[in-house]
Each structure stands twice: as structure tokens, then as C-alpha cells.
FIBA-91842 format. One record per residue (C-alpha): residue in one letter; x, y negated, z; residue number from 1. Coordinates in steps of 0.25 Angstrom, whole numbers, plus 5000, padded with zeros to 4 digits. Example, Ala and Ser with C-alpha at 12.3 -4.5 7.8 and 13.67 -1.06 7.14 Angstrom:
// residues 2
+---------+------+------+------+-----+
! residuo !    X !    Y !    Z ! num !
+---------+------+------+------+-----+
!       a ! 5049 ! 5018 ! 5031 !   1 !
!       s ! 5055 ! 5004 ! 5029 !   2 !
+---------+------+------+------+-----+
This chain:
// residues 269
+---------+------+------+------+-----+
! residuo !    X !    Y !    Z ! num !
+---------+------+------+------+-----+
!       x ! 4984 ! 5056 ! 4965 !   1 !
!       x ! 4977 ! 5063 ! 4974 !   2 !
!       x ! 4975 ! 5052 ! 4989 !   3 !
!       x ! 4974 ! 5052 ! 5002 !   4 !
!       x ! 4974 ! 5042 ! 5011 !   5 !
!       x ! 4977 ! 5043 ! 5026 !   6 !
!       x ! 4968 ! 5033 ! 5034 !   7 !
!       x ! 4953 ! 5025 ! 5031 !   8 !
!       x ! 4952 ! 5011 ! 5035 !   9 !
!       x ! 4949 ! 5000 ! 5028 !  10 !
!       x ! 4961 ! 5001 ! 5019 !  11 !
!       x ! 4961 ! 5016 ! 5017 !  12 !
!       x ! 4947 ! 5014 ! 5014 !  13 !
!       x ! 4950 ! 5006 ! 5002 !  14 !
!       x ! 4962 ! 5012 ! 4998 !  15 !
!       x ! 4952 ! 5023 ! 4997 !  16 !
!       x ! 4942 ! 5016 ! 4989 !  17 !
!       x ! 4954 ! 5013 ! 4978 !  18 !
!       x ! 4960 ! 5027 ! 4978 !  19 !
!       x ! 4946 ! 5032 ! 4975 !  20 !
!       x ! 4944 ! 5023 ! 4965 !  21 !
!       x ! 4958 ! 5026 ! 4958 !  22 !
!       x ! 4958 ! 5035 ! 4946 !  23 !
!       x ! 4971 ! 5037 ! 4951 !  24 !
!       x ! 4969 ! 5044 ! 4964 !  25 !
!       x ! 4962 ! 5055 ! 4973 !  26 !
!       x ! 4958 ! 5050 ! 4985 !  27 !
!       x ! 4958 ! 5064 ! 4990 !  28 !
!       x ! 4955 ! 5061 ! 5006 !  29 !
!       x ! 4956 ! 5051 ! 5018 !  30 !
!       x ! 4960 ! 5055 ! 5031 !  31 !
!       x ! 4959 ! 5046 ! 5042 !  32 !
!       x ! 4960 ! 5045 ! 5059 !  33 !
!       x ! 4945 ! 5045 ! 5060 !  34 !
!       x ! 4936 ! 5056 ! 5060 !  35 !
!       x ! 4925 ! 5047 ! 5054 !  36 !
!       x ! 4921 ! 5046 ! 5040 !  37 !
!       x ! 4927 ! 5063 ! 5041 !  38 !
!       x ! 4923 ! 5069 ! 5028 !  39 !
!       x ! 4918 ! 5057 ! 5020 !  40 !
!       x ! 4920 ! 5056 ! 5005 !  41 !
!       x ! 4930 ! 5043 ! 5004 !  42 !
!       x ! 4924 ! 5041 ! 4990 !  43 !
!       x ! 4911 ! 5041 ! 4997 !  44 !
!       x ! 4912 ! 5033 ! 5010 !  45 !
!       x ! 4919 ! 5022 ! 4998 !  46 !
!       x ! 4908 ! 5022 ! 4991 !  47 !
!       x ! 4916 ! 5025 ! 4980 !  48 !
!       x ! 4912 ! 5034 ! 4968 !  49 !
!       x ! 4922 ! 5045 ! 4968 !  50 !
!       x ! 4923 ! 5057 ! 4956 !  51 !
!       x ! 4932 ! 5065 ! 4964 !  52 !
!       x ! 4927 ! 5080 ! 4967 !  53 !
!       x ! 4933 ! 5080 ! 4979 !  54 !
!       x ! 4931 ! 5063 ! 4986 !  55 !
!       x ! 4942 ! 5061 ! 4996 !  56 !
!       x ! 4937 ! 5065 ! 5012 !  57 !
!       x ! 4940 ! 5058 ! 5024 !  58 !
!       x ! 4946 ! 5067 ! 5035 !  59 !
!       x ! 4951 ! 5063 ! 5049 !  60 !
!       x ! 4966 ! 5065 ! 5053 !  61 !
!       x ! 4959 ! 5075 ! 5064 !  62 !
!       x ! 4952 ! 5082 ! 5056 !  63 !
!       x ! 4964 ! 5088 ! 5046 !  64 !
!       x ! 4979 ! 5088 ! 5046 !  65 !
!       x ! 4983 ! 5080 ! 5034 !  66 !
!       x ! 4989 ! 5095 ! 5030 !  67 !
!       x ! 4977 ! 5099 ! 5030 !  68 !
!       x ! 4972 ! 5089 ! 5019 !  69 !
!       x ! 4981 ! 5089 ! 5011 !  70 !
!       x ! 4979 ! 5105 ! 5010 !  71 !
!       x ! 4965 ! 5102 ! 5007 !  72 !
!       x ! 4966 ! 5089 ! 4998 !  73 !
!       x ! 4981 ! 5086 ! 4992 !  74 !
!       x ! 4985 ! 5073 ! 4989 !  75 !
!       x ! 4996 ! 5066 ! 4983 !  76 !
!       x ! 4996 ! 5053 ! 4990 !  77 !
!       x ! 4994 ! 5049 ! 5003 !  78 !
!       x ! 4991 ! 5036 ! 5007 !  79 !
!       x ! 4990 ! 5031 ! 5022 !  80 !
!       x ! 4981 ! 5019 ! 5026 !  81 !
!       x ! 4981 ! 5024 ! 5041 !  82 !
!       x ! 4991 ! 5020 ! 5052 !  83 !
!       x ! 5005 ! 5021 ! 5056 !  84 !
!       x ! 5002 ! 5034 ! 5061 !  85 !
!       x ! 4995 ! 5041 ! 5051 !  86 !
!       x ! 5008 ! 5044 ! 5044 !  87 !
!       x ! 5009 ! 5054 ! 5055 !  88 !
!       x ! 4995 ! 5061 ! 5050 !  89 !
!       x ! 5002 ! 5067 ! 5035 !  90 !
!       x ! 5015 ! 5062 ! 5033 !  91 !
!       x ! 5023 ! 5074 ! 5033 !  92 !
!       x ! 5013 ! 5081 ! 5028 !  93 !
!       x ! 5012 ! 5073 ! 5015 !  94 !
!       x ! 5026 ! 5072 ! 5014 !  95 !
!       x ! 5028 ! 5088 ! 5011 !  96 !
!       x ! 5017 ! 5089 ! 5002 !  97 !
!       x ! 5025 ! 5078 ! 4993 !  98 !
!       x ! 5012 ! 5068 ! 4995 !  99 !
!       x ! 5015 ! 5054 ! 4993 ! 100 !
!       x ! 5013 ! 5045 ! 5006 ! 101 !
!       x ! 5008 ! 5029 ! 5004 ! 102 !
!       x ! 5007 ! 5023 ! 5017 ! 103 !
!       x ! 5000 ! 5008 ! 5018 ! 104 !
!       x ! 5001 ! 5010 ! 5033 ! 105 !
!       x ! 5003 ! 4994 ! 5038 ! 106 !
!       x ! 5014 ! 4997 ! 5048 ! 107 !
!       x ! 5021 ! 5010 ! 5052 ! 108 !
!       x ! 5030 ! 5009 ! 5064 ! 109 !
!       x ! 5045 ! 5014 ! 5060 ! 110 !
!       x ! 5044 ! 5027 ! 5063 ! 111 !
!       x ! 5032 ! 5030 ! 5052 ! 112 !
!       x ! 5041 ! 5022 ! 5043 ! 113 !
!       x ! 5050 ! 5031 ! 5043 ! 114 !
!       x ! 5041 ! 5042 ! 5044 ! 115 !
!       x ! 5037 ! 5037 ! 5030 ! 116 !
!       x ! 5052 ! 5036 ! 5027 ! 117 !
!       x ! 5055 ! 5052 ! 5033 ! 118 !
!       x ! 5041 ! 5056 ! 5023 ! 119 !
!       x ! 5047 ! 5050 ! 5013 ! 120 !
!       x ! 5057 ! 5061 ! 5011 ! 121 !
!       x ! 5048 ! 5068 ! 5008 ! 122 !
!       x ! 5039 ! 5062 ! 4998 ! 123 !
!       x ! 5033 ! 5049 ! 4991 ! 124 !
!       x ! 5029 ! 5039 ! 5002 ! 125 !
!       x ! 5028 ! 5025 ! 5002 ! 126 !
!       x ! 5023 ! 5015 ! 5014 ! 127 !
!       x ! 5016 ! 5000 ! 5012 ! 128 !
!       x ! 5010 ! 4992 ! 5024 ! 129 !
!       x ! 5003 ! 4986 ! 5012 ! 130 !
!       x ! 5000 ! 4993 ! 5002 ! 131 !
!       x ! 4995 ! 4981 ! 4993 ! 132 !
!       x ! 4999 ! 4978 ! 4979 ! 133 !
!       x ! 5001 ! 4961 ! 4981 ! 134 !
!       x ! 5005 ! 4964 ! 4995 ! 135 !
!       x ! 5019 ! 4971 ! 4989 ! 136 !
!       x ! 5020 ! 4964 ! 4977 ! 137 !
!       x ! 5019 ! 4951 ! 4986 ! 138 !
!       x ! 5031 ! 4957 ! 4994 ! 139 !
!       x ! 5040 ! 4960 ! 4984 ! 140 !
!       x ! 5037 ! 4947 ! 4977 ! 141 !
!       x ! 5039 ! 4939 ! 4990 ! 142 !
!       x ! 5053 ! 4948 ! 4993 ! 143 !
!       x ! 5059 ! 4943 ! 4979 ! 144 !
!       x ! 5054 ! 4929 ! 4981 ! 145 !
!       x ! 5063 ! 4927 ! 4994 ! 146 !
!       x ! 5074 ! 4934 ! 4986 ! 147 !
!       x ! 5074 ! 4921 ! 4976 ! 148 !
!       x ! 5071 ! 4911 ! 4985 ! 149 !
!       x ! 5074 ! 4917 ! 5000 ! 150 !
!       x ! 5076 ! 4904 ! 5004 ! 151 !
!       x ! 5060 ! 4900 ! 5004 ! 152 !
!       x ! 5051 ! 4898 ! 5015 ! 153 !
!       x ! 5042 ! 4911 ! 5018 ! 154 !
!       x ! 5028 ! 4912 ! 5027 ! 155 !
!       x ! 5019 ! 4925 ! 5026 ! 156 !
!       x ! 5005 ! 4923 ! 5027 ! 157 !
!       x ! 4994 ! 4934 ! 5031 ! 158 !
!       x ! 4979 ! 4932 ! 5031 ! 159 !
!       x ! 4968 ! 4943 ! 5036 ! 160 !
!       x ! 4957 ! 4946 ! 5042 ! 161 !
!       x ! 4953 ! 4939 ! 5055 ! 162 !
!       x ! 4953 ! 4952 ! 5064 ! 163 !
!       x ! 4967 ! 4956 ! 5058 ! 164 !
!       x ! 4977 ! 4953 ! 5072 ! 165 !
!       x ! 4991 ! 4957 ! 5068 ! 166 !
!       x ! 5000 ! 4950 ! 5058 ! 167 !
!       x ! 4998 ! 4959 ! 5045 ! 168 !
!       x ! 5007 ! 4972 ! 5042 ! 169 !
!       x ! 5010 ! 4965 ! 5028 ! 170 !
!       x ! 5013 ! 4951 ! 5032 ! 171 !
!       x ! 5022 ! 4956 ! 5042 ! 172 !
!       x ! 5030 ! 4966 ! 5032 ! 173 !
!       x ! 5031 ! 4953 ! 5022 ! 174 !
!       x ! 5037 ! 4946 ! 5033 ! 175 !
!       x ! 5046 ! 4957 ! 5036 ! 176 !
!       x ! 5051 ! 4960 ! 5021 ! 177 !
!       x ! 5052 ! 4945 ! 5019 ! 178 !
!       x ! 5061 ! 4945 ! 5031 ! 179 !
!       x ! 5051 ! 4935 ! 5038 ! 180 !
!       x ! 5047 ! 4936 ! 5052 ! 181 !
!       x ! 5034 ! 4940 ! 5055 ! 182 !
!       x ! 5029 ! 4931 ! 5065 ! 183 !
!       x ! 5032 ! 4919 ! 5054 ! 184 !
!       x ! 5018 ! 4926 ! 5047 ! 185 !
!       x ! 5006 ! 4917 ! 5046 ! 186 !
!       x ! 4993 ! 4925 ! 5048 ! 187 !
!       x ! 4979 ! 4923 ! 5045 ! 188 !
!       x ! 4966 ! 4929 ! 5051 ! 189 !
!       x ! 4953 ! 4926 ! 5045 ! 190 !
!       x ! 4939 ! 4932 ! 5039 ! 191 !
!       x ! 4942 ! 4944 ! 5032 ! 192 !
!       x ! 4954 ! 4944 ! 5025 ! 193 !
!       x ! 4960 ! 4956 ! 5021 ! 194 !
!       x ! 4973 ! 4951 ! 5019 ! 195 !
!       x ! 4983 ! 4940 ! 5014 ! 196 !
!       x ! 4997 ! 4939 ! 5013 ! 197 !
!       x ! 5005 ! 4928 ! 5007 ! 198 !
!       x ! 5021 ! 4923 ! 5006 ! 199 !
!       x ! 5025 ! 4910 ! 5006 ! 200 !
!       x ! 5036 ! 4905 ! 5001 ! 201 !
!       x ! 5038 ! 4891 ! 5003 ! 202 !
!       x ! 5050 ! 4885 ! 4994 ! 203 !
!       x ! 5055 ! 4871 ! 4995 ! 204 !
!       x ! 5047 ! 4868 ! 4983 ! 205 !
!       x ! 5037 ! 4878 ! 4979 ! 206 !
!       x ! 5030 ! 4889 ! 4988 ! 207 !
!       x ! 5025 ! 4902 ! 4983 ! 208 !
!       x ! 5015 ! 4911 ! 4989 ! 209 !
!       x ! 5014 ! 4925 ! 4990 ! 210 !
!       x ! 5000 ! 4930 ! 4992 ! 211 !
!       x ! 4991 ! 4943 ! 4992 ! 212 !
!       x ! 4977 ! 4946 ! 4999 ! 213 !
!       x ! 4971 ! 4958 ! 4999 ! 214 !
!       x ! 4957 ! 4955 ! 4996 ! 215 !
!       x ! 4953 ! 4970 ! 4999 ! 216 !
!       x ! 4958 ! 4982 ! 5005 ! 217 !
!       x ! 4959 ! 4989 ! 4990 ! 218 !
!       x ! 4971 ! 4982 ! 4989 ! 219 !
!       x ! 4979 ! 4994 ! 4998 ! 220 !
!       x ! 4971 ! 5005 ! 4988 ! 221 !
!       x ! 4979 ! 4998 ! 4976 ! 222 !
!       x ! 4993 ! 4998 ! 4982 ! 223 !
!       x ! 4989 ! 5012 ! 4986 ! 224 !
!       x ! 4988 ! 5015 ! 4970 ! 225 !
!       x ! 4998 ! 5007 ! 4966 ! 226 !
!       x ! 5008 ! 5016 ! 4978 ! 227 !
!       x ! 5002 ! 5030 ! 4973 ! 228 !
!       x ! 5005 ! 5028 ! 4957 ! 229 !
!       x ! 5020 ! 5022 ! 4960 ! 230 !
!       x ! 5023 ! 5031 ! 4970 ! 231 !
!       x ! 5019 ! 5045 ! 4960 ! 232 !
!       x ! 5032 ! 5050 ! 4956 ! 233 !
!       x ! 5042 ! 5043 ! 4966 ! 234 !
!       x ! 5052 ! 5051 ! 4971 ! 235 !
!       x ! 5048 ! 5055 ! 4986 ! 236 !
!       x ! 5053 ! 5044 ! 4994 ! 237 !
!       x ! 5050 ! 5031 ! 5004 ! 238 !
!       x ! 5042 ! 5021 ! 4996 ! 239 !
!       x ! 5036 ! 5005 ! 4997 ! 240 !
!       x ! 5027 ! 4998 ! 4988 ! 241 !
!       x ! 5037 ! 4988 ! 4985 ! 242 !
!       x ! 5046 ! 5000 ! 4981 ! 243 !
!       x ! 5033 ! 5003 ! 4969 ! 244 !
!       x ! 5032 ! 4989 ! 4967 ! 245 !
!       x ! 5046 ! 4984 ! 4965 ! 246 !
!       x ! 5047 ! 4991 ! 4951 ! 247 !
!       x ! 5036 ! 4981 ! 4945 ! 248 !
!       x ! 5045 ! 4971 ! 4947 ! 249 !
!       x ! 5053 ! 4973 ! 4938 ! 250 !
!       x ! 5048 ! 4964 ! 4927 ! 251 !
!       x ! 5062 ! 4963 ! 4919 ! 252 !
!       x ! 5060 ! 4973 ! 4910 ! 253 !
!       x ! 5043 ! 4969 ! 4908 ! 254 !
!       x ! 5048 ! 4956 ! 4904 ! 255 !
!       x ! 5059 ! 4960 ! 4895 ! 256 !
!       x ! 5049 ! 4969 ! 4887 ! 257 !
!       x ! 5041 ! 4956 ! 4886 ! 258 !
!       x ! 5049 ! 4949 ! 4880 ! 259 !
!       x ! 5053 ! 4959 ! 4871 ! 260 !
!       x ! 5040 ! 4961 ! 4866 ! 261 !
!       x ! 5037 ! 4947 ! 4864 ! 262 !
!       x ! 5051 ! 4947 ! 4855 ! 263 !
!       x ! 5043 ! 4958 ! 4845 ! 264 !
!       x ! 5033 ! 4951 ! 4846 ! 265 !
!       x ! 5041 ! 4938 ! 4841 ! 266 !
!       x ! 5048 ! 4949 ! 4830 ! 267 !
!       x ! 5036 ! 4951 ! 4823 ! 268 !
!       x ! 5030 ! 4937 ! 4822 ! 269 !
+---------+------+------+------+-----+
């Protein structure tokens, strides 16, 4: 799959490294706001060996329009790790060309979310404020547990590096999905913590803790690869990571297959 990245901050660079090292993706280009690093090779800049004859280069959005870049270096997927207004640069052109859009921008204003959903009428669009597999698995598991035991006390704790001023956007989403007020979120700021989110369920006689820790930002790259793979052959429309993960929660058929296999083995004894 040919991929282009919008945004090249710390997370965008980590995602680029994962895509470069994957045998399933070819990183065609990166577009960023700044003109610094313009025309640099992404693998060379990141110190990653590349066997591609045309290694992905870094461009600035002021130098080329998205149509000019797409004409020169077509892609199947655009991955957005930029900002809330990055969509204005590439969205319409990507949708018209049927390019899959995977946005991992953490917080969009309502009008940009609406624009994403409008673009989904023309192409495949997926948005996830936190695209790590672990966080999205935890979110689904937490909602299942709340449905099983709606009477439990629920607390959300988030930990990040000392300089992060605001409450984690992921923690806010967890609170929203579980019907909790944002002001109840507990925060910890210390050292260089990349990101820790914990959901605590307090039962009368037991406690359940669901905890996710991002050790490095490459975790976002793993989530991007999962999304790209699972969006292939999907009809146009708007998707979330939950849409892609939920089919994997259907364990009944797998359990029955295991039981049937065990019965066959017993019959052979």
C-alpha cells in the first residue's frame, strides 16, 4: 500500500519509521507545515535503511498543492497526524480520487468532524483520536464491563510527561464513552511519561483495573498498520477503530471450533 503522511512531529516521525520498516507499506511522501527539512529523504533523516528506488521525501504544504503531489506520487492512503486544519489541505482532493483517509488528529471541532463524514460519502474515512490498539481495546472492554455491572464505581486516571498542561484528550474520550464527567479525571504529571491511561472499576468485593501504557510513540504506527490492513476492501463510509476491532470480539465461533477439535481428538484416542 502506498502511503502519504500529513504532519511530521514526534508522533508523525514515529509512525513514518514503522511504515518504512513494514513490508506491507511504501511511504511515498510526508507533507508538513514548516519548510525545514524540505526535500530531505524520510528514511535518511530517520536513519532507516530503505530499498525503495524512490525514497519518500519531505515537502512543505506551501511549496506544492496536494494535487501536484498526488499527480507526481500517487498514494492509496493518506495518514493525518497534523492538526485540526490539516484536513483543509488534502481532504477534498483525496476524496475525489478515492484515496483512503486515516485521521489520528486527537481533537477536531464539530465542523471538521462533519467535514470528515461528508468526505466519507466519496471514499473510505477513518478517524481515531488515539489510534493505538491497546487504548481502543481497553475502551471496548470498559464499555462491555460497564454494561455487565452498571452499578460499579468508575475512575479514570491519566499520566503524562511533566510539561503536558492540559487533560489528556484520550482520557476525555474515555470519560465521554463511559458517561463520566471530565472533571472527575485524575491526572499525574511526572518526568517523561509518554502516556498512561487507567480505568478503575470498584466493585463491592473486588476491583478491576484496565491499564494501557504507551512505551514509545511507535505504538501509534502499529495502530496505523492495523487500520490500513483492515480498511482494505471496505466500502466507502465513515469508520472508527471500534468498528474495526469489534469483529475480533466475536469469540463464540472460535470457542466452538476449539471444542469440536477437542472432541475429534478424543474420538481418535
